[in-house]
C-alpha positions in Angstrom: -7.6 -128.0 -103.9 -11.1 -129.5 -104.6 -14.1 -127.2 -104.5 -15.1 -128.2 -101.0 -11.6 -127.2 -99.7 -11.9 -123.8 -101.4 -15.3 -123.2 -99.8 -13.9 -124.3 -96.4 -11.0 -121.9 -96.8 -13.3 -119.1 -97.7 -15.5 -119.8 -94.7 -12.5 -119.7 -92.4 -11.2 -116.4 -93.8 -14.7 -114.9 -93.5 -14.9 -116.1 -90.0 -11.6 -114.5 -89.1 -12.6 -111.2 -90.7 -16.0 -111.1 -88.9 -14.4 -112.0 -85.6 -11.9 -109.1 -85.8 -14.6 -106.7 -86.8 -16.8 -107.8 -83.9 -13.9 -107.4 -81.4 -13.1 -103.9 -82.6 -16.8 -103.0 -82.7 -17.2 -104.0 -79.0 -14.2 -101.9 -78.1 -15.5 -98.9 -80.1 -18.8 -99.1 -78.3 -17.1 -97.8 -75.1 -16.1 -94.7 -77.0 -19.3 -94.3 -78.9 -20.1 -90.9 -77.4 -16.8 -89.4 -78.5 -17.2 -90.9 -81.9 -20.7 -89.4 -82.3 -19.4 -86.0 -81.3 -16.6 -86.3 -83.8 -18.9 -87.4 -86.7 -21.4 -84.7 -85.9 -18.7 -82.0 -85.7 -19.1 -80.7 -89.4 -22.7 -79.6 -88.6 -22.8 -76.0 -87.2 -24.9 -76.2 -84.0 -27.3 -73.6 -82.6 -27.5 -72.9 -78.9 -31.3 -72.5 -78.9 -34.2 -72.0 -81.3 -33.9 -68.3 -81.2 -30.6 -68.5 -83.1 -31.7 -71.3 -85.5 -33.5 -69.0 -87.9 -32.4 -69.5 -91.5 -29.5 -71.7 -92.6 -26.7 -70.6 -90.4 -26.9 -73.5 -88.0 -29.0 -76.4 -86.8 -30.2 -78.0 -83.6 -29.1 -81.7 -83.4 -31.0 -84.0 -81.1 -32.4 -87.6 -80.8 -36.1 -87.8 -82.0 -37.0 -91.3 -80.9 -36.5 -93.5 -77.9 -34.4 -96.2 -79.7 -32.3 -93.7 -81.6 -29.4 -93.7 -79.1 -29.1 -97.5 -79.2 -29.3 -97.8 -83.0 -26.9 -94.9 -83.5 -24.4 -96.5 -81.1 -24.5 -99.7 -83.1 -24.0 -97.9 -86.4 -21.1 -95.9 -85.2 -19.4 -98.9 -83.6 -19.9 -101.0 -86.7 -18.3 -98.3 -88.9 -15.4 -98.0 -86.5 -15.0 -101.8 -86.6 -15.0 -101.9 -90.4 -12.5 -99.0 -90.7 -10.0 -100.0 -87.9 -10.0 -103.7 -88.9 -9.7 -103.0 -92.6 -6.0 -104.2 -92.7 -7.2 -107.6 -91.5 -10.2 -108.3 -93.7 -8.4 -106.8 -96.7 -5.5 -109.2 -96.1 -7.9 -112.1 -95.7 -9.6 -111.2 -99.0 -6.3 -111.1 -100.9 -4.9 -114.1 -99.2 -7.8 -116.2 -100.5 -6.9 -115.2 -104.1 -3.1 -115.3 -103.6 -2.7 -119.2 -103.9 -3.8 -119.0 -107.5 -0.7 -116.9 -108.3 2.9 -117.9 -108.9 5.5 -117.6 -106.2 6.9 -114.3 -107.6 3.4 -112.8 -107.6 2.5 -113.7 -104.0 4.6 -110.7 -102.8 1.8 -108.5 -104.1 -0.3 -109.6 -101.1 1.5 -107.2 -98.8 1.6 -104.5 -101.4 -2.2 -104.8 -101.9 -2.9 -104.4 -98.2 -0.4 -101.6 -97.8 -2.0 -99.7 -100.7 -5.6 -100.5 -99.9 -5.5 -99.1 -96.4 -4.1 -95.7 -97.2 -6.5 -95.3 -100.2 -9.5 -96.1 -98.0 -8.2 -93.7 -95.3 -7.5 -91.0 -97.8 -11.1 -91.3 -99.2 -12.5 -91.2 -95.7 -10.5 -88.2 -94.7 -11.4 -86.3 -97.9 -15.1 -87.0 -97.2 -14.8 -85.7 -93.6 -12.9 -82.6 -94.9 -15.5 -81.5 -97.4 -18.5 -82.3 -95.1 -18.6 -78.8 -93.5 -18.8 -77.2 -97.0 -21.5 -79.6 -98.1 -23.5 -79.1 -94.9 -23.3 -75.3 -95.2 -24.5 -75.5 -98.8 -27.5 -77.7 -97.8 -28.4 -75.5 -94.8 -28.2 -72.3 -96.9 -31.3 -73.5 -98.7 -33.4 -73.1 -95.6 -35.9 -70.3 -96.1 -36.1 -67.4 -93.6 -38.4 -68.0 -90.6 -37.6 -71.7 -90.5 -35.3 -73.6 -88.1 -33.2 -76.6 -88.8 -33.9 -79.3 -86.2 -31.9 -82.3 -87.3 -31.9 -85.8 -85.9 -28.5 -86.9 -84.7 -29.3 -90.3 -86.2 -29.7 -88.8 -89.6 -26.6 -86.6 -89.2 -24.5 -89.6 -88.4 -26.0 -91.7 -91.2 -25.2 -88.9 -93.6 -21.6 -88.7 -92.3 -21.1 -92.4 -92.3 -22.4 -92.8 -95.8 -20.1 -90.1 -97.1 -17.1 -91.6 -95.4 -17.8 -95.2 -96.6 -18.7 -94.1 -100.2 -15.5 -92.1 -100.5 -13.3 -94.8 -98.9 -14.7 -97.6 -101.0 -14.6 -95.5 -104.2 -10.9 -94.9 -103.8 -10.4 -98.6 -104.0 -11.5 -98.8 -107.7 -8.0 -98.1 -109.2 -6.5 -100.7 -106.9 -9.1 -103.2 -108.2 -8.1 -102.4 -111.8 -4.5 -103.0 -110.9 -5.4 -106.4 -109.4 -7.2 -107.4 -112.6 -4.2 -106.3 -114.7 -1.8 -108.2 -112.5 -3.7 -111.5 -112.9 -3.9 -110.9 -116.6 -7.7 -110.3 -117.0 -7.5 -106.7 -118.2 -4.6 -105.1 -120.2 -3.5 -101.5 -119.8 -4.2 -100.9 -123.5 -7.8 -101.9 -123.0 -8.1 -99.8 -119.9 -6.9 -96.7 -121.6 -9.4 -97.3 -124.4 -12.2 -97.0 -121.7 -11.1 -93.6 -120.5 -14.0 -91.6 -121.9 -16.7 -93.9 -120.6 -14.9 -94.2 -117.2 -14.6 -90.5 -116.7 -18.3 -90.0 -117.6 -19.3 -93.0 -115.4 -17.2 -91.7 -112.4 -18.9 -88.3 -112.5 -22.3 -89.9 -112.8 -21.4 -92.1 -109.9 -20.2 -89.1 -107.9 -23.5 -87.3 -108.5 -25.7 -90.3 -107.5 -23.6 -91.9 -104.7 -22.9 -88.8 -102.6 -25.8 -88.0 -100.2 -25.4 -84.3 -100.9 -27.0 -82.5 -103.8 -24.3 -79.9 -104.3 -21.6 -80.1 -106.9 -18.8 -79.9 -104.3 -19.3 -83.4 -103.1 -19.5 -84.8 -106.7 -16.3 -83.0 -107.8 -14.5 -83.9 -104.6 -15.3 -87.6 -105.1 -15.0 -87.8 -108.9 -11.8 -85.8 -109.4 -9.4 -87.9 -107.3 -10.9 -91.1 -108.6 -10.3 -90.0 -112.2 -6.7 -89.2 -111.3 -6.2 -92.5 -109.6 -7.7 -94.3 -112.6 -5.1 -92.8 -115.0 -2.4 -93.7 -112.4 -3.7 -97.3 -112.5 -3.6 -97.2 -116.4 0.0 -96.0 -116.3 0.9 -98.8 -113.9 -0.9 -101.4 -116.0 0.9 -100.3 -119.2 4.3 -100.6 -117.5 3.3 -104.0 -116.0 2.2 -105.2 -119.5 5.6 -104.3 -120.9 7.3 -106.1 -118.0 5.2 -109.2 -118.6 5.9 -109.1 -122.3 9.7 -109.0 -121.7 9.4 -111.8 -119.2 7.4 -114.0 -121.6 10.0 -113.4 -124.3 12.7 -114.6 -122.0 11.0 -117.9 -121.4 9.1 -119.5 -118.5 10.1 -119.1 -114.9 11.4 -122.0 -112.7 7.9 -122.7 -111.3 6.1 -122.5 -114.7 5.7 -125.3 -117.2 6.6 -124.8 -120.9 3.8 -124.7 -123.4 3.4 -127.9 -125.4 3.2 -127.8 -129.2 0.2 -129.8 -130.0 0.2 -128.9 -133.7 -0.3 -132.1 -135.8 2.4 -132.9 -138.3 2.7 -135.3 -141.2 3.2 -138.9 -140.1 5.9 -140.8 -142.0 5.0 -144.4 -142.9 6.6 -147.0 -140.7 8.0 -150.2 -142.3 6.6 -153.4 -140.8 8.9 -155.2 -138.4 8.9 -159.0 -138.0 7.8 -160.3 -134.7 10.9 -162.5 -134.4 14.3 -162.2 -136.0 15.1 -164.5 -138.9 16.9 -167.7 -138.1 20.5 -167.9 -139.1 20.1 -171.6 -139.9 17.4 -174.2 -140.3 19.3 -176.8 -138.4 18.0 -177.9 -135.0 20.1 -178.8 -132.0 18.7 -181.3 -129.6 15.3 -180.6 -131.2 15.5 -176.8 -130.8 16.1 -174.1 -133.4 18.8 -171.4 -132.9 16.3 -168.8 -131.7 15.1 -170.9 -128.8 
């Protein structure tokens, strides 16, 4: 396709993704109250100010007039992104898939089927460690002080944790995609392991909203394991590709042309017309005519 057709296809796929996200977002707005309660559940709540001394619990409330509206929009948008993830992930991969061979297009469904569980697993892990992280943060409250938290901030904290964990778990899948299209080899990926491990732990310390080591280890540990799983898959895929290349091109691939110049043998000059067998003319014409 020419460049304009590619841009038009990208626009159409983005439009489909946004449309699905908006539809799910509108549906989630009707259940925003239940979603808020679910996302704020990891925070231990106090019944009144008398019981809020220290870091055992916190009072969660709205602090501004517009907080209920903005919080509803944020929660609904997060629900729309998570629930519609199979659709927009498929649209993303389908835009890249035409550049692959026929036997590689089957990876479209494998990509979607792997990306969704990875994102869901990261989101679940974030929600599972939230009570521990919240307790660690609340335990730093000095005696005689009460924790009065804004529900908007609590939900922002929970949503950031869920999205960061979910998206971070997609990193190994991205490496596998790059290996499948031939951009990065498994041998090169395994040579990066020291820097990757260090970078993942630094990312876990910076990206997580919490300041405790629990969130950093909970995010970095699984990503490191998934990275080595991606390296193992890439090494096996490289061996499979090498065997396939040794067997020759597939039916839908063109053979490589040998454009190496070779010595040109001299060519003897050829007469423009064959020699005449006789010089006699018949009715004024020679034998060639």
